[in-house]
N, C-alpha and C positions, 0 to 999 in steps of 0.2 A: 706565598708570596708577601714581603713586610709589605707595610703599611705607606712609605713615601713610596715604594716603586708600583704598588696598588693606584696613589693616588697621581704619581704620570704618566699612569696607562688610562687613567680617567678622566684629567682633566689636560686637554691636550693644549699647548702652548700659542697653537696659529689659532686660537678664539680670542686670544688676548693683543695678539702686535694689529697695528691699523692693514687695513683690508691691500695696501698696495707691499706690504713688507711679506705676505703671509705666506710665498712662495719659499722665504727664508726664513721662517720660523722653529724647520728645525735642526738650522744652522747652532752650533756652540759658541756663540756671542751675543753679548746685549744688542738691543735692539731699540731704534728711538720709538718711544712712542707719544712724542708733543709734547709741548709744553717745555722740553730741556730735560725731560729724563728719559730714562731707558726700562725695558725691563731686561732681567739679569739672566745671562747666560745660563741655561739649565744646568751644567755641572757647579756652579758658584750654589744655586739654589739649595742642589741635592746636597751639598755639602753642609749648608747650613740647616737645614732641616734635620739630618744626620745629628750636628751636633745637637740645636733644639729638643730632639727628643721626645717631641709631641705625643700623647698616648689619647686613646678613645677617651670621648668624654668631658675632657679638658676646657678650661675657661683660656681662651691666647688674644694675647693682643699682637696684631699687626700693625706694624707703625710705618710708613711709608707705602703705601700697597699698588703704587700706579695703577695700572690697566686692572687690577685684580687678581691675578694667577697666582700669587702666593695665598692670597687668602682664599681661595678655590683649592687649592694644593692641603691646605690647615684641614680648611670644612672637611675634606674629603677623609682625614688619616683621623681626624676627632669626632667623627660619624661613630654610635648613633645620637652618642645626645651631649654634643659636646658646643661651644658657642665661639665666633673668630669677633672681635670687636676689631674694626680694620677704618684707621684714621688716616687721611693723606689732608695736606695740606694745600692743595692745587685746585677749587672747586669744580673744573672740567673732567679732572681724574674721575673724582670722586663721584661724579655721574657716570663713567664709563665707565669704572669699573663696577660699580652696581648694576648697568645693565649689561658688561660680560658672564658676570654670576649669576645673574638672573633668565639672561639668554641659554646656560647649559642645565638649569633646574638647581643651583646652590641656593640653599633655605636657610643655612645654621652660619649666616655672617649680617650682622648689623653694619653697617656704615657709619660714619662719621666725617666730618669737616674739620680739618686741625684749628683750635684754638689756640690760645698763648703759650701755653704750655706745651710739654713735649708729655707726649703719649696720651689717655683718656682715664686720669688722676680719680672722677666719679664713678667711676665702675669696675676699682682696683678691690682685691690685686688677684691678680692674673696668676696662672699655674705656669705659663709660660708666655714670653715677650719676642719677637722677630722684628728687628728694625734692620729695613731694606735700603738705609741713606747712609753715610758716613758722615760722622761727625772730629771736629777734630781735638776734642778735650772727650772725657770722657762721663755724659749727662746722670751725674747720680742722682736726679727726680726719676728718672724710669727706672732705678730699681728699687726705688720704696714702692711703685707699682706692683713688685713680684711679691708671691707668696713666700712664706720659707721654704727652702727646698724647693723652689723652681729655679727657672732657667732661662737666663738672656743672651737671645744673641744680637752683636750689635758691629758694625765697622766701625772702625775708632782710625783715622789716618786712611793705613794701606793694610790693617790688619781687622780680623775679625775676630773680637772677645765673646768666647764661650764663658757664661759667669753662670754660676751656681750659687745661688744665696740658701747660704746656712740662717740666720739671724738677721736682724735688720743692721747690724753690726760686722756681721758675719760673714764672706764670701771671698769665693776662689776664682779663679780667672787662669782660662788657656788661652793663650796667644795663637791664631793662626795666620802667619805672615801671607803679603804677597798678594792683597786684591784691591780693585778699585773700583769705586760707587761713584754716584753722584751725592752731593753735599747734602748733609740731613741741616734741614733752616725750621727754626722756630719763626712761627708767624708773629 
C-alpha cells in the first residue's frame, strides 16, 4: 500500500469534522468546520498529497491546516522521523487542530498561530510545503521557505500549482485547473 493510501486508512476524516457533520464525513465534498472555513474534499486532498510527493523523514510546512486533517495525514506519510510544522491564522482552529491530532495520537506535528507573514520563515527551509487555501496571486515569500529540490503545492485562484524549486531563482510549475478553496489571508 502506498504512503497516501496508508495515511487515509489510518487517519479518519470523521475525527476532524464537527460532531454534527460526522455522518457526512465520508462524502467527497468540502464540509464546514466553523469560522468561515472548510475541510477539503478527500479527492482534492489526495491529489494535492500525490503532487506534493512527501516522503518519510521530511520536514513539511502545512499552511492553513484548519481542523488538522492535512497535518495528521502528512504526519503519517513522513513517519517515523519526519516533522510537520502546521500554521493557521484562526486561533480557535489552532486549538481545534491541535486537539484533534492529540486525540488520535499524532505526535510529530507542531502547531503555530500565523503571524504577519505567510508560512513560518523562522523554521525554514522545508522539504515540502502544502497550502490549503487559495491566493489571488502567487505569494513568492512562501517559495523562499522551500529547500532546493523541494516541492510546493498551492491553490492560486481556481488552479492548484505544483511547484518544484531547483534553486532560489529557478523553479518549474505545473498547473492543475478547476479547484475552489477558501481564501488565503495574511494576518
